[in-house]
C-alpha positions as CSV (number, residue, x, y, z in Angstrom):
1,X,82.5,98.6,129.3
2,X,79.7,96.6,127.8
3,X,80.4,92.9,127.1
4,X,82.9,92.6,130.0
5,X,82.2,89.8,132.4
6,X,82.2,90.4,136.1
7,X,85.6,89.8,137.7
8,X,87.6,90.4,134.5
9,X,89.8,93.5,134.8
10,X,91.6,95.1,131.9
11,X,94.8,93.0,132.7
12,X,93.2,89.6,132.9
13,X,95.4,86.9,131.3
14,X,94.4,83.8,129.6
15,X,95.5,80.4,131.0
16,X,98.1,80.1,128.2
17,X,99.6,83.5,129.1
18,X,99.7,82.6,132.8
19,X,101.4,79.3,132.0
20,X,104.0,81.0,129.8
21,X,104.6,83.7,132.5
22,X,105.0,81.1,135.2
23,X,107.4,79.1,133.1
24,X,109.7,82.1,133.1
25,X,109.7,82.4,136.9
26,X,109.5,78.7,137.8
27,X,111.5,76.7,135.3
28,X,110.8,73.0,135.1
29,X,113.0,70.9,137.4
30,X,115.5,68.9,135.3
31,X,116.4,65.4,136.3
32,X,119.7,65.2,138.3
33,X,122.6,63.0,137.4
34,X,126.3,63.2,137.9
35,X,126.9,65.0,134.6
36,X,124.9,68.2,135.3
37,X,126.3,71.6,134.7
38,X,126.2,72.4,138.4
39,X,128.9,69.8,139.2
40,X,132.5,71.0,139.0
41,X,134.7,68.4,137.3
42,X,131.5,66.4,136.9
43,X,131.9,65.1,140.4
44,X,131.9,68.0,142.9
45,X,128.4,69.2,143.7
46,X,127.8,72.7,145.0
47,X,127.4,71.3,148.5
48,X,130.8,69.5,148.5
49,X,133.2,70.6,151.2
50,X,136.2,70.7,148.9
51,X,134.4,72.9,146.4
52,X,133.2,75.2,149.3
53,X,136.8,75.6,150.6
54,X,138.1,76.3,147.1
55,X,135.4,78.9,146.5
56,X,136.2,80.7,149.8
57,X,139.9,80.8,148.8
58,X,139.3,82.1,145.3
59,X,136.7,84.7,146.5
60,X,139.2,86.0,149.2
61,X,140.2,89.5,147.9
62,X,144.0,89.1,148.5
63,X,144.0,86.0,146.4
64,X,143.6,88.0,143.2
65,X,146.5,90.2,144.2
66,X,148.7,87.2,145.0
67,X,148.0,85.7,141.6
68,X,148.8,89.0,139.9
69,X,152.0,89.5,141.9
70,X,153.1,85.9,141.0
71,X,152.5,86.6,137.3
72,X,154.4,89.9,137.4
73,X,157.4,88.2,139.3
74,X,157.5,85.4,136.7
75,X,157.5,88.0,133.9
76,X,160.4,89.8,135.5
77,X,162.4,86.5,135.9
78,X,161.8,85.6,132.3
79,X,163.0,89.1,131.2
80,X,166.2,88.8,133.2
81,X,167.3,85.5,131.8
82,X,170.2,85.6,129.3
83,X,169.8,83.3,126.4
84,X,173.2,82.7,124.9
85,X,174.2,80.7,121.8
86,X,175.3,77.1,122.2
87,X,173.3,76.6,125.4
88,X,175.8,78.8,127.3
89,X,174.3,80.3,130.4
90,X,175.3,83.3,132.5
91,X,175.7,83.0,136.3
92,X,172.5,85.0,136.8
93,X,170.6,82.4,134.6
94,X,171.6,79.6,136.9
95,X,170.2,81.5,139.9
96,X,167.0,82.3,138.0
97,X,166.5,78.7,137.0
98,X,166.2,77.8,140.7
99,X,163.0,80.0,140.9
100,X,161.1,77.9,138.2
101,X,159.8,75.3,140.7
102,X,158.2,78.0,142.8
103,X,156.4,79.4,139.8
104,X,155.4,75.9,138.6
105,X,154.2,74.8,142.1
106,X,156.7,71.9,142.2
107,X,158.2,72.7,145.6
């Protein structure tokens, strides 16, 4: 223990080590502009009401099930269509074509 100054414990860090450690926990603040990574579509900040509503909808648990059910229903409709030569269509195909706007969101 000889040669150790008073107040210096076995885990005393140098100023450079302290600065490096603090840089990990307190990163430097970057200048803000409209093209930061935090802005959705480069215009919607995290505090924007439209973005908050969209996040609430997408985080809602039944939303994921609704999307999966829509994908499954679309796969079933595509599997049921009859593709005949010379652009002929079966009666069922005419009915199934009426469902396309619902899957595309063009109501």
